[in-house]
All heavy atoms as an XYZ file, in Angstrom:
679
protein
N      25.184    -34.091     53.552
C      25.467    -32.846     53.849
C      24.419    -32.451     54.974
O      23.245    -32.716     54.813
C      25.336    -31.825     52.667
C      25.433    -30.429     53.066
S      24.955    -29.165     51.773
C      25.928    -29.740     50.372
N      24.926    -31.788     56.008
C      24.075    -31.226     57.014
C      23.376    -29.954     56.561
O      24.080    -29.074     56.088
C      24.792    -30.964     58.386
C      25.393    -32.314     58.865
C      23.999    -30.360     59.427
C      26.283    -32.200     60.043
N      22.055    -29.832     56.651
C      21.364    -28.742     56.303
C      21.241    -27.659     57.232
O      20.154    -27.479     57.948
C      19.924    -29.128     55.737
C      20.006    -29.754     54.369
O      20.962    -29.633     53.604
N      19.069    -30.611     54.132
N      22.321    -27.091     57.609
C      22.324    -25.978     58.682
C      21.847    -24.659     57.848
O      21.641    -24.657     56.644
C      23.752    -25.717     59.176
O      24.594    -25.258     58.122
C      24.276    -26.948     59.849
N      21.553    -23.711     58.682
C      21.096    -22.401     58.092
C      22.080    -21.894     57.145
O      21.739    -21.514     55.987
C      20.899    -21.379     59.238
C      20.291    -20.142     58.709
C      20.068    -19.169     59.908
C      19.392    -17.833     59.408
N      18.993    -17.027     60.516
N      23.360    -21.886     57.468
C      24.363    -21.418     56.504
C      24.499    -22.307     55.269
O      24.487    -21.720     54.147
C      25.697    -21.465     57.293
O      26.775    -21.117     56.363
N      24.427    -23.511     55.339
C      24.505    -24.382     54.209
C      23.236    -24.297     53.270
O      23.501    -24.076     52.037
C      24.635    -25.907     54.540
C      25.916    -26.326     55.110
O      26.895    -25.505     54.966
N      25.989    -27.369     55.799
N      22.130    -24.147     53.894
C      20.870    -23.959     53.003
C      20.887    -22.615     52.296
O      20.603    -22.435     51.100
C      19.618    -24.127     53.841
C      19.213    -25.602     54.223
C      18.027    -25.546     55.187
C      18.896    -26.275     52.954
N      21.390    -21.552     52.999
C      21.449    -20.218     52.474
C      22.454    -20.184     51.274
O      22.166    -19.544     50.268
C      21.801    -19.172     53.500
C      21.457    -17.808     53.129
C      21.567    -16.980     54.337
C      21.147    -15.448     53.965
N      21.370    -14.598     55.152
N      23.586    -20.799     51.461
C      24.660    -20.918     50.508
C      24.185    -21.574     49.213
O      24.433    -21.154     48.109
C      25.939    -21.429     50.924
C      26.677    -20.542     51.859
N      27.568    -19.611     51.375
C      26.743    -20.391     53.129
C      28.105    -18.939     52.328
N      27.572    -19.354     53.463
N      23.339    -22.760     49.454
C      22.777    -23.444     48.309
C      21.885    -22.583     47.514
O      21.875    -22.533     46.325
C      22.157    -24.699     48.717
C      23.017    -25.903     49.079
C      22.393    -27.013     49.561
N      21.413    -27.602     48.683
C      20.574    -28.407     48.995
N      20.318    -28.861     50.225
N      19.635    -28.952     48.168
N      20.964    -21.864     48.224
C      20.037    -20.986     47.651
C      20.699    -19.805     46.769
O      20.282    -19.649     45.680
C      19.023    -20.422     48.592
C      18.068    -21.414     49.294
C      17.274    -20.734     50.330
C      17.059    -21.787     48.216
N      21.732    -19.286     47.389
C      22.462    -18.234     46.769
C      23.210    -18.709     45.539
O      23.187    -18.150     44.490
C      23.489    -17.654     47.685
C      22.859    -16.733     48.839
S      23.901    -16.204     50.173
C      25.489    -15.876     49.340
N      23.724    -19.919     45.609
C      24.462    -20.504     44.461
C      23.436    -20.773     43.341
O      23.767    -20.523     42.129
C      25.245    -21.772     44.869
N      22.332    -21.376     43.664
C      21.364    -21.582     42.689
C      20.812    -20.364     41.935
O      20.685    -20.231     40.758
C      20.092    -22.421     43.204
C      20.670    -23.843     43.654
C      19.003    -22.680     42.254
C      19.700    -24.529     44.504
N      20.497    -19.313     42.748
C      20.029    -18.014     42.224
C      21.119    -17.461     41.334
O      20.830    -16.872     40.296
C      19.605    -17.127     43.275
C      18.308    -17.481     43.931
C      17.698    -16.602     44.779
N      17.341    -15.384     43.997
C      16.277    -14.656     44.217
N      15.575    -14.892     45.293
N      16.029    -13.626     43.474
N      22.341    -17.601     41.772
C      23.412    -16.975     40.866
C      23.486    -17.734     39.518
O      23.622    -17.082     38.510
C      24.788    -17.029     41.555
C      25.951    -16.659     40.736
C      26.178    -15.281     40.594
C      26.671    -17.598     40.079
C      27.146    -14.871     39.672
C      27.707    -17.257     39.215
C      28.012    -15.918     39.121
N      23.368    -19.031     39.570
C      23.458    -19.923     38.358
C      22.220    -19.447     37.444
O      22.420    -19.363     36.235
C      23.400    -21.353     38.693
N      21.101    -19.251     37.919
C      19.913    -18.824     37.154
C      20.186    -17.486     36.580
O      19.965    -17.352     35.366
C      18.607    -18.903     38.027
C      18.224    -20.285     38.432
C      17.540    -18.238     37.307
C      17.137    -20.358     39.521
N      20.658    -16.617     37.247
C      20.885    -15.184     36.819
C      21.934    -15.269     35.779
O      21.833    -14.595     34.672
C      21.321    -14.243     37.922
C      21.515    -12.911     37.482
C      22.681    -12.207     37.416
C      20.472    -11.987     37.027
N      22.536    -10.953     36.893
C      21.120    -10.844     36.551
C      19.057    -12.073     36.856
C      20.487     -9.733     36.202
C      18.457    -10.973     36.342
C      19.079     -9.936     35.974
N      23.008    -15.993     35.961
C      24.123    -16.114     35.051
C      23.621    -16.768     33.764
O      24.023    -16.290     32.672
C      25.270    -16.951     35.705
C      26.574    -16.687     34.863
O      26.875    -15.606     34.572
O      27.292    -17.730     34.715
N      22.856    -17.780     33.828
C      22.304    -18.386     32.536
C      21.438    -17.402     31.858
O      21.276    -17.383     30.584
C      21.497    -19.628     32.868
C      22.530    -20.806     33.222
C      21.633    -21.938     33.945
C      23.197    -21.350     31.975
N      20.645    -16.520     32.580
C      19.691    -15.601     31.911
C      20.622    -14.559     31.184
O      20.335    -14.196     29.919
C      18.917    -14.775     32.952
C      17.630    -15.434     33.295
N      16.513    -15.430     32.406
C      17.239    -15.948     34.403
C      15.540    -16.091     32.995
N      15.952    -16.528     34.242
N      21.743    -14.167     31.678
C      22.643    -13.266     31.028
C      23.201    -13.947     29.785
O      23.368    -13.263     28.680
C      23.794    -12.759     31.904
C      23.412    -11.889     33.058
C      24.501    -11.600     33.933
C      22.780    -10.607     32.616
N      23.631    -15.259     29.890
C      24.155    -15.928     28.790
C      23.063    -16.022     27.565
O      23.460    -15.775     26.399
C      24.588    -17.329     29.276
C      24.926    -18.290     28.153
C      26.159    -18.207     27.574
C      23.976    -19.246     27.672
C      26.458    -19.112     26.572
C      24.359    -20.028     26.683
C      25.609    -20.087     26.120
O      25.929    -20.918     25.090
N      21.846    -16.246     28.010
C      20.949    -16.349     27.045
C      20.523    -15.105     26.329
O      19.912    -15.015     25.245
C      19.598    -16.966     27.646
C      19.597    -18.381     27.869
C      18.367    -18.854     28.737
C      19.773    -19.265     26.636
N      21.008    -13.939     26.910
C      20.862    -12.606     26.206
C      21.689    -12.609     24.916
O      21.275    -12.104     23.873
C      21.247    -11.480     27.011
C      20.275    -11.158     28.121
O      19.025    -11.471     27.981
O      20.610    -10.447     29.040
N      22.718    -13.330     24.856
C      23.633    -13.265     23.769
C      23.606    -14.688     23.029
O      24.072    -14.764     21.821
C      25.046    -13.131     24.143
O      25.512    -14.066     25.136
C      25.298    -11.763     24.695
N      22.822    -15.669     23.558
C      22.750    -16.938     22.945
C      21.284    -17.421     23.032
O      21.041    -18.474     23.778
C      23.736    -17.984     23.589
C      25.106    -17.622     23.486
N      25.692    -16.671     24.334
C      26.123    -18.031     22.644
C      27.076    -16.596     24.017
N      27.242    -17.383     22.931
N      20.340    -16.773     22.448
C      18.892    -17.078     22.808
C      18.445    -18.278     22.253
O      17.430    -18.929     22.796
C      18.220    -15.947     21.972
C      19.187    -15.362     21.050
C      20.513    -15.629     21.494
N      19.188    -19.005     21.329
C      18.764    -20.316     20.858
C      19.294    -21.537     21.581
O      19.093    -22.705     21.157
N      20.051    -21.294     22.622
C      20.734    -22.384     23.439
C      19.703    -23.177     24.268
O      19.359    -22.685     25.382
C      21.843    -21.858     24.124
C      22.748    -22.919     24.814
O      22.286    -24.058     24.794
O      23.913    -22.703     25.007
N      19.183    -24.203     23.747
C      18.166    -24.938     24.401
C      18.727    -25.676     25.760
O      17.977    -25.777     26.740
C      17.470    -26.085     23.558
S      16.559    -25.340     22.263
N      19.942    -25.913     25.698
C      20.580    -26.670     26.845
C      20.655    -25.697     28.098
O      20.369    -26.080     29.276
C      21.990    -27.128     26.577
N      20.938    -24.404     27.724
C      20.894    -23.462     28.884
C      19.553    -23.134     29.409
O      19.400    -23.027     30.602
C      21.472    -22.073     28.240
N      18.522    -23.161     28.495
C      17.219    -22.937     28.969
C      16.732    -24.185     29.887
O      16.125    -23.976     30.855
C      16.222    -22.889     27.790
O      16.720    -21.846     26.868
C      14.799    -22.599     28.117
N      17.139    -25.343     29.513
C      16.856    -26.587     30.317
C      17.515    -26.483     31.660
O      17.002    -26.948     32.631
C      17.169    -27.801     29.585
C      16.402    -28.204     28.393
C      16.872    -29.319     27.586
O      17.778    -30.014     28.086
O      16.364    -29.529     26.476
N      18.731    -25.942     31.657
C      19.490    -25.744     32.930
C      18.762    -24.771     33.802
O      18.637    -24.966     35.119
C      20.916    -25.285     32.693
C      21.974    -26.415     32.526
C      23.324    -25.742     32.200
C      22.032    -27.227     33.706
N      18.252    -23.691     33.273
C      17.580    -22.737     34.093
C      16.339    -23.436     34.761
O      16.096    -23.211     35.900
C      17.042    -21.580     33.325
C      18.267    -20.625     32.948
C      15.978    -20.706     33.950
C      17.914    -19.441     32.030
N      15.598    -24.218     34.000
C      14.399    -24.932     34.523
C      14.809    -25.876     35.631
O      14.207    -25.991     36.621
C      13.654    -25.627     33.345
C      13.023    -24.709     32.383
C      12.086    -23.734     33.162
O      11.338    -24.027     34.021
O      12.186    -22.480     32.745
N      15.963    -26.590     35.417
C      16.538    -27.485     36.376
C      16.861    -26.720     37.707
O      16.435    -27.244     38.849
C      17.787    -28.198     35.851
C      18.406    -29.080     36.881
C      19.729    -29.598     36.229
C      20.588    -30.241     37.377
N      21.886    -30.637     36.914
N      17.533    -25.608     37.523
C      17.883    -24.898     38.766
C      16.669    -24.217     39.496
O      16.628    -24.082     40.657
C      18.903    -23.731     38.432
C      20.321    -24.337     38.074
C      21.063    -23.781     36.969
C      20.820    -25.370     38.827
C      22.252    -24.356     36.744
C      22.109    -25.792     38.567
C      22.805    -25.357     37.490
O      24.108    -25.893     37.230
N      15.823    -23.742     38.710
C      14.563    -23.290     39.238
C      13.678    -24.388     40.100
O      13.253    -24.131     41.131
C      13.598    -22.704     38.243
C      13.900    -21.451     37.642
C      12.961    -20.992     36.661
C      13.206    -19.590     36.051
N      12.184    -19.131     34.986
N      13.739    -25.590     39.595
C      13.088    -26.771     40.316
C      13.913    -27.028     41.644
O      13.283    -27.101     42.717
C      13.118    -27.927     39.471
C      12.340    -29.010     40.078
C      12.208    -30.190     39.079
C      11.514    -31.383     39.729
N      11.389    -32.506     38.866
N      15.262    -26.927     41.536
C      16.033    -27.171     42.769
C      15.781    -26.035     43.754
O      15.691    -26.221     44.986
C      17.497    -27.051     42.401
C      18.000    -28.392     41.733
C      19.553    -28.320     41.351
O      20.190    -27.345     41.828
N      20.082    -29.282     40.690
N      15.670    -24.800     43.288
C      15.461    -23.589     44.215
C      14.052    -23.858     44.905
O      13.953    -23.633     46.107
C      15.491    -22.402     43.361
C      15.457    -21.006     44.277
C      16.631    -20.543     44.834
C      14.272    -20.433     44.557
C      16.596    -19.516     45.671
C      14.239    -19.430     45.352
C      15.402    -18.878     45.860
O      15.426    -17.700     46.633
N      13.098    -24.257     44.137
C      11.734    -24.459     44.660
C      11.707    -25.634     45.655
O      10.768    -25.692     46.496
C      10.712    -24.642     43.499
C      10.515    -23.354     42.776
C       9.690    -23.555     41.469
O       9.343    -24.853     41.128
O       9.450    -22.710     40.670
N      12.713    -26.535     45.586
C      12.709    -27.624     46.554
C      13.514    -27.199     47.801
O      13.104    -27.573     48.867
C      13.438    -28.817     45.902
C      12.752    -29.447     44.810
C      13.492    -30.578     44.094
O      14.727    -30.701     44.458
O      12.987    -31.093     43.167
N      14.488    -26.324     47.721
C      15.241    -26.005     48.872
C      14.627    -24.821     49.671
O      14.746    -24.842     50.863
C      16.615    -25.552     48.409
C      17.483    -25.107     49.640
C      17.388    -26.825     47.729
N      14.058    -23.916     49.006
C      13.413    -22.690     49.646
C      12.443    -23.005     50.720
O      12.459    -22.549     51.874
C      12.850    -21.741     48.634
C      12.249    -20.414     49.172
C      13.391    -19.673     49.851
C      11.717    -19.601     48.009
N      11.417    -24.003     50.509
C      10.540    -24.222     51.457
C      11.111    -24.897     52.759
O      10.699    -24.559     53.940
C       9.582    -25.281     50.894
C       9.697    -24.966     49.397
C      11.056    -24.580     49.204
N      12.174    -25.619     52.589
C      12.890    -26.182     53.722
C      13.416    -25.079     54.545
O      13.435    -25.026     55.830
C      13.996    -27.173     53.319
C      14.694    -27.807     54.413
C      15.866    -28.765     54.050
O      15.927    -29.089     52.817
O      16.537    -29.206     54.942
N      14.209    -24.142     53.798
C      14.784    -23.056     54.616
C      13.740    -22.148     55.288
O      13.857    -21.904     56.475
C      15.492    -22.178     53.572
C      16.237    -20.989     54.217
C      17.612    -21.178     54.719
C      15.721    -19.782     54.590
C      18.343    -20.189     55.400
C      16.345    -18.808     55.242
C      17.689    -18.952     55.571
O      18.271    -18.041     56.335
N      12.562    -21.856     54.657
C      11.550    -21.022     55.295
C      10.988    -21.750     56.435
O      10.686    -21.096     57.504
C      10.568    -20.773     54.229
C      11.128    -19.708     53.181
C       9.240    -20.151     54.885
C      10.149    -19.533     52.009
N      10.796    -23.062     56.345
C      10.176    -23.756     57.463
C      11.043    -23.760     58.672
O      10.697    -23.675     59.751
C       9.817    -25.203     56.941
S       9.133    -26.270     58.195
N      12.334    -23.963     58.363
C      13.269    -24.000     59.482
C      13.823    -22.704     60.120
O      14.037    -22.635     61.299
C      14.412    -24.874     59.089
C      14.076    -26.382     58.889
C      15.212    -27.307     58.387
N      16.224    -27.293     59.477
C      17.441    -27.851     59.265
N      17.762    -28.240     58.064
N      18.300    -27.929     60.215
N      13.960    -21.739     59.164
C      14.617    -20.513     59.575
C      13.931    -19.231     59.347
O      14.387    -18.152     59.578
C      16.037    -20.422     58.925
C      16.786    -21.668     59.234
C      17.182    -22.474     58.215
C      17.326    -22.007     60.487
C      17.873    -23.630     58.443
C      18.124    -23.172     60.621
C      18.401    -23.989     59.667
N      12.847    -19.372     58.628
C      11.995    -18.094     58.402
C      12.247    -17.670     57.000
O      13.163    -18.118     56.241
N      11.459    -16.672     56.451
C      11.616    -16.193     55.095
C      12.816    -15.405     54.862
O      13.325    -14.776     55.743
C      10.320    -15.318     54.970
C       9.942    -14.936     56.181
C      10.479    -16.054     57.208
N      13.343    -15.510     53.620
C      14.496    -14.697     53.155
C      14.067    -13.354     52.673
O      14.790    -12.439     52.917
C      15.178    -15.437     52.023
C      16.004    -16.607     52.382
C      16.454    -17.327     51.109
C      17.229    -16.266     53.272
N      12.891    -13.264     51.961
C      12.447    -11.977     51.446
C      10.992    -11.809     51.814
O      10.232    -12.702     52.296
C      12.576    -11.965     49.973
O      11.666    -12.950     49.386
C      14.025    -12.219     49.402
N      10.407    -10.575     51.538
C       9.078    -10.382     51.839
C       8.098    -11.188     50.982
O       7.024    -11.613     51.416
C       8.776     -8.835     51.637
N       8.632    -11.586     49.787
C       7.840    -12.432     48.865
C       7.648    -13.820     49.470
O       6.744    -14.516     49.155
C       8.384    -12.492     47.451
C       8.254    -11.190     46.668
C       9.440    -10.190     47.024
O      10.515    -10.605     47.446
O       9.169     -9.020     46.908
N       8.655    -14.192     50.317
C       8.510    -15.508     50.849
C       7.635    -15.656     52.206
O       7.439    -16.771     52.599
C       9.937    -15.975     51.436
C      10.950    -16.028     50.212
O      10.514    -16.210     49.160
O      12.145    -15.904     50.511
N       7.015    -14.478     52.592
C       6.242    -14.558     53.749
C       4.825    -15.000     53.407
O       4.249    -14.678     52.385
C       6.147    -13.073     54.398
S       7.738    -12.664     55.076
N       4.249    -15.638     54.379
C       2.857    -15.908     54.240
C       2.083    -14.832     55.042
O       2.679    -14.105     55.741
C       2.494    -17.280     54.725
O       2.664    -17.365     56.118
N       0.774    -14.847     54.980
C       0.111    -13.892     55.738
C      -0.260    -14.263     57.213
O      -0.817    -13.531     57.957
C      -1.208    -13.505     55.014
C      -0.959    -12.821     53.793
C      -2.243    -12.526     52.867
O      -3.311    -12.863     53.412
O      -2.187    -12.104     51.766
N       0.216    -15.501     57.596
C      -0.062    -15.868     58.959
C       0.589    -15.068     60.061
O       0.115    -15.051     61.218
C       0.325    -17.390     59.087
C       1.745    -17.637     59.098
C       2.101    -19.120     59.251
C       3.615    -19.443     59.188
N       3.852    -20.813     59.268
N       1.624    -14.286     59.719
C       2.247    -13.442     60.659
C       1.248    -12.411     61.203
O       1.383    -11.775     62.333
C       3.453    -12.773     60.208
C       3.192    -11.894     59.014
C       3.211    -12.163     57.692
C       2.993    -10.418     59.048
N       3.006    -11.156     56.977
C       2.926    -10.012     57.751
C       2.827     -9.578     60.157
C       2.587     -8.667     57.402
C       2.639     -8.172     59.768
C       2.452     -7.834     58.416
N       0.212    -12.063     60.400
C      -0.775    -11.100     60.841
C      -1.606    -11.608     61.968
O      -2.245    -10.776     62.691
C      -1.752    -10.780     59.617
C      -1.077     -9.989     58.561
C      -2.028     -9.868     57.375
C      -0.660     -8.594     59.073
N      -1.740    -12.946     62.190
C      -2.440    -13.591     63.204
C      -1.832    -13.540     64.640
O      -2.410    -13.744     65.608
C      -2.883    -15.017     62.864
S      -3.870    -14.986     61.364
N      -0.526    -13.407     64.563
C       0.250    -13.421     65.812
C       0.433    -12.034     66.347
O       0.467    -11.043     65.602
C       1.558    -14.213     65.737
O       2.450    -13.380     64.719
N       0.691    -11.957     67.677
C       0.785    -10.627     68.182
C       2.153     -9.959     67.756
O       3.093    -10.597     67.533
C       0.906    -10.766     69.736
C       0.764    -12.239     70.015
C       0.604    -13.044     68.719
N       2.119     -8.692     67.539
C       3.349     -7.980     67.147
C       4.285     -7.948     68.311
O       3.838     -7.953     69.493
C       2.991     -6.626     66.609
C       2.260     -6.610     65.379
C       0.892     -6.271     65.368
C       2.890     -6.975     64.143
C       0.192     -6.318     64.092
C       2.207     -6.923     62.926
C       0.834     -6.636     62.962
N       5.604     -7.856     68.080
C       6.505     -7.813     69.194
C       6.281     -6.774     70.220
O       6.669     -6.909     71.397
C       7.923     -7.685     68.517
C       7.703     -8.117     67.083
C       6.237     -7.854     66.743
N       5.755     -5.687     69.836
C       5.584     -4.584     70.772
C       4.250     -4.551     71.547
O       4.017     -3.705     72.400
C       5.670     -3.173     69.985
C       4.728     -3.020     68.916
C       3.530     -2.679     68.984
C       5.042     -3.393     67.484
N       2.838     -2.608     67.738
C       3.817     -3.083     66.863
C       6.155     -3.840     66.916
C       3.654     -3.312     65.493
C       5.965     -4.013     65.477
C       4.808     -3.734     64.852
N       3.382     -5.537     71.223
C       2.140     -5.668     71.883
C       2.228     -6.391     73.210
O       2.936     -7.394     73.384
C       1.147     -6.503     71.045
C      -0.202     -6.798     71.779
C       0.825     -5.857     69.709
N       1.875     -5.674     74.294
C       1.907     -6.225     75.568
C       0.920     -7.355     75.818
O      -0.286     -7.204     75.579
C       1.597     -5.087     76.570
C       1.885     -5.489     78.078
O       2.178     -6.739     78.325
N       1.721     -4.622     79.001
N       1.508     -8.506     76.214
C       0.683     -9.683     76.358
C      -0.064     -9.754     77.708
O      -0.782    -10.753     77.973
C       1.450    -11.033     76.222
O       2.546    -10.964     77.152
C       2.043    -11.016     74.787
N       0.141     -8.832     78.536
C      -0.519     -8.721     79.891
C       0.322     -9.104     80.979
O      -0.073     -8.865     82.200
N       1.501     -9.674     80.703
C       2.305    -10.095     81.820
C       3.249     -8.888     82.152
O       3.531     -8.091     81.381
C       3.167    -11.272     81.567
O       4.158    -10.981     80.546
N       3.668     -8.730     83.416
C       4.523     -7.660     83.818
C       5.968     -8.036     83.864
O       6.817     -7.424     84.479
C       4.076     -7.269     85.324
C       2.699     -6.522     85.259
O       2.353     -5.950     84.260
O       1.991     -6.642     86.317
N       6.323     -9.167     83.269
C       7.712     -9.601     83.292
C       8.503     -8.809     82.410
O       8.237     -8.385     81.269
C       7.814    -11.093     82.883
S       6.982    -12.223     84.074
């Protein structure tokens, strides 16, 4: 599979949906160990895919941002060129 922006984003969305759906399922089936294991499996998958997406296309949410953006000039800062 080619990891385009769209493909990676869809994978992340699908994984997050599965995690959320399993959480809802566990509300009514708290003793289901298989569902708990699936959540952990999907969390691991998400943690593997998210850094690739962030590295290639930037953060999805504010929580995904690092503080390195503070070191670069803001878009409205004039860099001194008159172009």
